[in-house]
C-alpha positions in Angstrom: 83.1 121.1 32.5 81.9 117.7 33.6 84.9 117.4 36.0 84.0 120.7 37.6 80.6 119.5 38.8 81.9 116.6 41.0 84.4 119.0 42.6 81.6 121.5 43.3 79.3 118.8 44.6 82.1 117.5 46.9 82.8 121.0 48.1 79.2 121.8 48.9 78.8 118.4 50.7 82.0 119.1 52.7 80.7 122.6 53.6 77.3 121.2 54.6 78.9 118.5 56.8 81.2 121.0 58.4 78.3 123.3 59.1 76.3 120.5 60.7 79.3 119.4 62.8 79.9 122.9 64.0 76.2 123.4 64.8 76.0 120.2 66.8 79.2 121.2 68.6 77.7 124.6 69.5 74.5 123.1 70.7 75.7 120.5 73.1 73.2 119.5 75.8 75.6 117.5 77.9 77.4 119.1 80.9 81.0 120.1 80.3 83.5 117.6 81.7 83.8 118.0 85.4 80.5 119.8 85.8 78.0 117.6 87.8 74.4 118.8 87.7 72.6 119.0 91.1 70.7 116.0 92.2 68.1 115.7 93.8 66.5 118.5 91.9 62.9 119.7 92.4 61.5 121.7 89.4 58.5 122.8 91.5 60.9 124.6 93.9 63.0 126.0 91.0 60.0 127.5 89.2 59.4 131.2 89.4 61.5 134.3 88.9 65.3 134.3 89.3 67.4 137.5 89.0 70.6 137.3 87.0 73.3 138.5 89.5 76.3 137.7 87.3 77.0 136.3 83.8 79.8 135.7 81.3 79.5 138.1 78.3 77.6 137.0 75.2 76.2 139.0 72.4 72.6 138.0 73.1 72.8 139.8 76.6 75.2 142.5 75.8 74.0 145.9 77.1 71.3 144.3 79.2 70.7 145.2 82.9 68.0 144.1 85.3 67.9 140.7 83.7 65.6 138.0 85.1 64.5 134.5 84.1 61.1 133.0 84.9 60.6 129.2 84.7 57.2 127.6 84.5 56.4 123.9 84.1 54.0 123.2 81.2 51.4 120.4 80.9 53.6 118.5 78.4 56.5 118.3 81.0 58.6 121.0 79.3 59.5 124.3 81.0 58.5 127.7 79.7 61.5 130.1 80.0 60.9 133.8 79.9 64.1 135.9 80.0 63.6 139.7 80.4 66.0 142.6 80.7 66.5 146.3 80.2 68.3 147.1 77.0 70.4 150.2 77.9 71.1 151.0 74.3 67.4 151.1 73.3 66.1 152.3 76.6 63.4 149.7 76.7 62.6 146.2 78.1 63.3 143.2 75.9 62.3 139.6 76.3 62.9 136.2 74.8 60.7 133.2 75.4 62.1 129.7 75.2 61.5 126.1 76.1 63.5 123.8 78.3 63.4 120.0 78.6 65.2 117.6 80.9 68.0 115.7 79.2 67.3 112.7 81.3 66.0 112.0 84.8 63.8 114.9 86.1 65.5 114.5 89.4 68.8 115.8 87.9 69.2 119.5 87.1 70.4 119.0 83.5 68.2 120.5 80.9 68.4 121.6 77.3 67.0 125.1 76.4 65.9 126.4 73.0 65.1 130.0 72.0 65.5 129.2 68.3 63.3 126.3 67.1 65.0 123.0 67.1 68.4 124.2 68.3 69.1 123.4 72.0 71.9 124.2 74.3 72.8 122.8 77.7 71.6 124.3 81.0 73.1 122.7 84.0 72.5 123.8 87.6 76.0 123.1 89.1 75.3 124.5 92.6 72.0 125.2 94.3 71.0 126.5 97.7 69.1 124.0 99.8 66.3 126.5 100.0 66.5 127.3 96.3 67.5 130.9 96.9 70.6 131.0 94.6 72.0 128.9 91.8 75.1 128.6 89.7 74.3 127.6 86.1 76.7 126.4 83.5 75.8 126.1 79.8 77.0 123.8 77.1 80.6 124.8 77.9 82.4 126.9 80.5 82.1 130.1 78.4 78.4 130.2 79.4 77.7 130.7 83.1 75.3 132.6 85.3 74.8 133.2 89.0 71.1 133.5 89.8 69.3 134.6 92.9 65.7 134.9 94.1 66.7 138.4 95.3 68.4 141.2 93.3 71.5 141.1 95.5 73.5 138.3 97.1 75.0 138.5 100.6 78.8 139.0 100.4 79.5 135.6 101.9 77.2 133.8 99.5 78.8 135.7 96.6 82.3 134.6 97.6 81.1 131.0 98.0 79.6 131.0 94.5 82.7 132.6 93.1 84.9 129.9 94.7 82.6 127.2 93.4 82.6 128.6 89.8 86.4 129.0 89.9 86.7 125.3 91.0 84.6 124.3 88.0 87.0 126.2 85.6 84.8 129.2 85.1 86.7 132.4 84.4 85.3 134.4 87.3 87.4 137.4 86.4 85.3 137.8 83.3 82.0 137.7 85.1 79.8 140.8 84.6 77.9 141.8 87.7 74.4 142.7 86.5 72.9 146.0 87.7 69.5 145.3 89.2 68.1 148.8 89.8 64.9 149.0 87.8 61.5 147.5 88.5 60.3 145.3 85.7 56.9 146.5 84.6 55.8 142.9 83.9 55.2 141.1 87.1 
């Protein structure tokens, strides 16, 4: 019986270390290789509501339409993130509030965002309109990507430009979901 306990202890330790390594891998805050965050970046101009025009599929947004993200600088230098969307399965609006922090220089559009306590994931603005009217965002890896706009629709030429940029970054543009933006969010 005494020999069993060291084996169990080693197995539990190995499992715990594997879990931590997997968790750290899933919560990377650095840009994926080849993705360069926009610089110079002005958070004051980025603040406000952005409409999600397109995204790659993930369970936390599955079935959601009319998705928007609102960013607001906080007194402590962090950024309040409020994501809202219409859950077509439940027929109601849903929201999630998170917190973003710059990963380094505030002049570089590389942030880490958390919706779940101490667990952060990367948020990197890889392309940004000079007038802050649209943005291409890449997450901790290329399986997370969003096209955002200040308006609910993009002009076709801008859409094609963003698709080309995303494809050049290695984003699977064929897998993008074009988000319906037909409802008016009751929360201003």
